[in-house]
C-alpha positions in Angstrom: 4.4 8.2 -2.2 8.0 8.6 -1.4 12.0 7.3 -1.2 12.2 8.8 2.5 9.6 6.2 4.1 11.7 3.3 5.4 10.5 -0.6 4.9 8.2 -2.0 7.5 10.2 -3.0 10.7 12.5 -6.1 10.6 13.0 -6.1 7.1 16.8 -5.8 6.0 17.5 -5.5 2.2 21.3 -5.9 1.3 23.2 -5.9 -1.9 26.3 -7.3 -3.5 27.3 -5.7 -6.2 30.2 -6.4 -9.3 30.6 -3.2 -11.3 33.6 -4.5 -13.4 31.2 -7.8 -14.3 27.7 -5.7 -14.5 25.9 -7.5 -11.8 25.3 -8.2 -8.5 22.1 -9.6 -6.4 19.8 -8.5 -4.0 18.4 -10.0 -0.4 15.2 -8.9 1.4 15.7 -10.7 4.6 12.2 -10.7 6.5 11.3 -10.5 10.1 10.2 -13.9 11.5 6.9 -15.6 10.8 6.9 -13.7 7.9 4.1 -14.8 5.3 4.3 -14.6 1.6 2.8 -14.6 -1.5 4.1 -14.4 -5.6 2.8 -13.1 -8.9 3.9 -14.4 -12.2 3.2 -12.4 -15.2 6.1 -12.6 -17.6 6.5 -15.4 -20.2 10.3 -16.1 -19.7 11.0 -16.3 -15.7 13.6 -17.6 -14.4 12.7 -18.6 -10.1 12.9 -20.4 -7.5 10.6 -21.7 -4.7 7.8 -19.6 -6.3 5.2 -23.0 -5.7 6.2 -23.2 -2.0 4.7 -19.6 -2.2 2.1 -20.1 -4.1 -1.6 -20.0 -2.2 -2.0 -24.1 -2.1 1.3 -25.2 -0.7 1.3 -26.1 2.8 4.7 -23.4 4.1 3.6 -20.6 5.3 6.3 -18.7 5.8 8.8 -16.9 4.4 12.7 -16.6 5.4 13.8 -13.9 2.9 14.0 -12.7 -1.1 16.9 -13.1 -3.3 17.0 -11.0 -6.3 19.4 -12.0 -8.5 21.6 -10.8 -11.6 23.5 -13.4 -13.8 20.4 -15.6 -15.7 19.5 -18.9 -14.4 22.9 -19.4 -13.0 22.7 -16.7 -10.4 19.6 -18.8 -8.5 22.5 -20.3 -6.7 23.0 -16.9 -4.7 19.8 -18.0 -3.2 21.8 -20.9 -1.8 24.3 -18.6 -0.3 21.2 -17.2 1.5 20.1 -20.3 3.1 23.8 -20.7 4.6 23.8 -17.6 5.9 19.9 -17.8 7.6 20.8 -21.2 8.8 24.1 -19.6 10.8 21.9 -17.2 12.3 18.7 -19.7 13.1 16.0 -17.8 10.7 13.9 -20.4 8.7 11.0 -22.6 8.9 11.6 -25.5 12.1 12.1 -28.8 11.6 13.3 -31.8 13.4 16.5 -32.3 11.8 16.5 -28.0 12.2 15.3 -24.8 10.2 14.9 -24.7 6.9 14.7 -21.4 5.1 12.4 -20.7 2.9 14.1 -18.7 0.2 12.1 -17.2 -2.9 14.3 -15.8 -5.8 14.0 -14.7 -8.8 16.4 -13.6 -11.6 17.1 -11.3 -14.5 19.6 -11.3 -17.8 22.3 -9.2 -17.9 25.3 -11.6 -18.7 25.0 -10.1 -22.3 26.0 -6.7 -20.7 29.4 -6.6 -18.9 31.5 -9.6 -17.9 29.2 -12.7 -19.0 31.1 -15.2 -17.3 30.6 -12.7 -14.1 27.9 -14.4 -12.2 26.5 -14.1 -8.3 26.8 -17.4 -6.6 26.6 -18.7 -3.4 29.4 -16.8 -1.5 27.8 -13.9 -3.2 24.4 -14.6 -1.8 25.7 -14.9 1.5 27.6 -11.8 1.2 24.3 -10.0 0.5 22.7 -11.0 3.4 26.0 -9.9 5.5 25.4 -6.2 4.1 21.4 -6.7 4.8 20.2 -3.5 7.3 17.0 -2.3 8.5 17.2 1.1 6.5 16.1 2.6 2.8 18.1 0.5 0.8 20.8 2.1 -1.7 19.7 2.6 -5.4 20.7 2.7 -8.8 23.3 0.3 -10.2 23.6 -1.6 -7.2 22.8 -4.9 -6.7 20.7 -6.8 -9.1 20.3 -3.5 -11.0 23.7 -3.3 -11.5 23.7 -4.4 -15.3 19.6 -3.4 -16.0 18.6 -1.6 -18.8 14.9 -0.8 -20.4 13.8 0.1 -23.7 15.7 -3.4 -25.2 13.7 -3.4 -28.8 17.2 -2.5 -30.9 19.1 -4.1 -28.2 21.7 -2.6 -25.3 23.7 0.0 -27.6 20.3 2.6 -27.6 19.0 1.2 -24.6 18.6 3.2 -21.5 20.7 1.7 -18.1 18.0 1.1 -15.5 19.0 -0.3 -12.4 17.0 -0.5 -8.6 14.6 1.6 -7.5 12.8 2.0 -3.8 9.5 3.4 -2.8 7.0 3.5 0.0 4.1 5.2 1.8 2.2 4.2 5.2 -1.8 3.9 4.7 -4.7 5.9 6.2 -4.9 2.3 8.6 -0.9 3.0 9.4 0.5 0.4 7.5 3.9 0.3 5.8 4.3 -0.7 2.4 7.7 -0.4 0.3 8.7 -1.7 -2.7 12.3 -2.6 -4.4 11.6 -3.3 -7.6 14.5 -3.7 -10.6 13.6 -2.8 -14.2 15.2 -5.0 -17.1 12.4 -5.2 -20.0 12.2 -5.1 -23.3 9.4 -2.0 -22.5 9.5 1.7 -21.3 9.8 3.4 -18.2 6.6 5.1 -18.6 6.3 8.5 -16.3 3.1 9.1 -14.2 2.2 11.8 -17.0 2.3 8.8 -19.9 6.0 10.1 -21.1 8.6 7.7 -21.9 11.2 8.2 -19.0 13.2 5.3 -20.2 13.8 3.9 -23.5 15.1 3.3 -26.7 17.3 5.9 -27.8 16.3 7.6 -31.3 19.2 8.9 -34.0 19.3 12.4 -32.1 19.0 10.7 -28.8 15.6 11.5 -27.9 13.3 8.2 -26.7 11.2 6.2 -29.3 8.3 4.7 -27.4 8.6 0.8 -27.8 4.8 0.3 -28.2 4.7 2.8 -31.2 8.1 0.9 -33.1 6.5 -2.3 -32.7 3.4 -1.5 -33.9 5.4 0.2 -37.1 7.3 -3.2 -38.5 6.4 -4.2 -41.6 7.8 -7.8 -40.4 8.2 -9.4 -37.3 11.8 -9.1 -35.7 13.6 -12.4 -34.9 13.0 -12.4 -31.5 15.5 -15.3 -30.5 18.6 -13.5 -32.1 19.1 -10.5 -29.3 22.1 -11.2 -26.9 19.5 -9.0 -24.7 16.6 -10.9 -22.5 14.4 -9.1 -20.1 12.8 -8.9 -16.8 11.1 -6.8 -14.1 11.3 -7.9 -10.3 9.8 -6.4 -7.6 9.4 -7.4 -3.7 6.4 -5.6 -1.6 7.0 -5.1 1.9 4.2 -4.7 4.7 3.6 -4.9 8.3 0.1 -5.4 7.9 -1.5 -8.8 9.0 -2.3 -10.7 5.6 -2.2 -14.4 5.7 -0.6 -16.4 2.6 -3.7 -16.2 0.2 -3.7 -12.1 1.4 -0.1 -11.1 0.1 -0.9 -13.5 -3.2 -4.2 -11.1 -4.0 -1.4 -7.9 -3.2 1.1 -9.2 -5.3 -1.4 -9.6 -8.2 -2.9 -6.1 -7.2 0.9 -5.2 -7.1 1.6 -6.4 -10.3 -0.4 -3.2 -11.8 2.4 -1.1 -10.8 4.0 -3.2 -13.7 1.7 -2.3 -16.2 1.3 1.8 -15.3 5.5 2.2 -15.5 6.7 -1.0 -17.9 4.8 -0.5 -21.8 4.6 -3.1 -23.1 4.5 -5.7 -20.3 4.7 -9.0 -19.0 5.5 -10.3 -22.7 7.3 -13.7 -24.1 10.8 -12.6 -23.6 10.1 -10.7 -20.0 10.1 -12.9 -16.7 7.8 -10.4 -14.9 7.6 -11.5 -11.2 6.2 -9.6 -8.0 6.8 -10.8 -4.4 5.2 -9.7 -1.8 5.9 -10.0 2.2 3.5 -9.2 5.1 5.4 -9.5 8.7 2.1 -8.2 10.8 0.5 -10.4 13.7 -3.2 -11.3 14.2 -5.4 -12.3 12.1 -6.1 -10.9 8.0 -9.2 -8.4 8.2 -11.2 -8.6 4.8 -10.8 -5.2 3.7 -7.0 -5.3 4.5 -5.4 -6.7 1.1 -7.4 -4.8 -1.0 -6.1 -1.4 0.9 -2.7 -3.1 0.7 -3.2 -4.3 -2.6 -4.3 -0.5 -3.9 -0.9 0.7 -2.2 1.3 -1.4 -3.2 -0.1 -0.8 -7.1 1.1 2.6 -6.8 4.5 2.3 -5.1 5.2 -0.3 -7.1 5.0 1.7 -10.3 7.2 4.8 -8.3 10.0 2.4 -7.6 9.9 1.1 -11.4 10.2 5.3 -12.2 13.1 5.0 -9.7 15.4 2.6 -11.4 15.9 5.3 -14.2 
């Protein structure tokens, strides 16, 4: 896995960042005819158009994915993406003109910076304007600007996280890339099992959230903390996957969250994984297994890259 492998051809990624309000949004603009799927496992998601991306929905195309801060307010950034995409004649063709299909998911960052600073339509438009076909900038940018992890004791003792990226090329010659934002209740776990982003103890060293929870003699008031949590991921590939194949890959890619975030998929997390596939031609039966396996590894590395 590497952060030096570019996204698949035709995928453009752009950020809008508010470094004062500590929020932002990230647009992933897909090539024409891209298919998509989604896997939502967290108990507190904030999403848009995920039903359209589901395997039983009629729409087979995805025009873009918008990842945003601002909690539920940030879903408005997708309106700006819709406007930009329509202006560029990108979307699902209908008798009334193109209709962009924009999947979106948000994270809670409004307790970190200025609670009134929220990405909206203009900011979503700007992220699309900034989207380029190259390896994206990572760190405290875009949707990762206000992200933190290890928030069992609140964000004062949490670890600053952000937006990460990783990619690989499979033995079949397909690129599998992932953009990930870690804003989790849990810790980011390294490949060796160590905590590389989590709550800090009195001496400044990392504590392990699972051990903290296990040692509690009384349940905390989970509704009291100002911080809320979500890990957001978008997987991109140039393999030929149909809509069901994208859904399978998104589900397999969720394994990457379980490898790199602990605990994960809690009631206080809105963990969501999108999968976008641009390859042409029929899907081979073995393709989702190959791409999904690579996606799980790439997602884990992208999440580790966030800290």
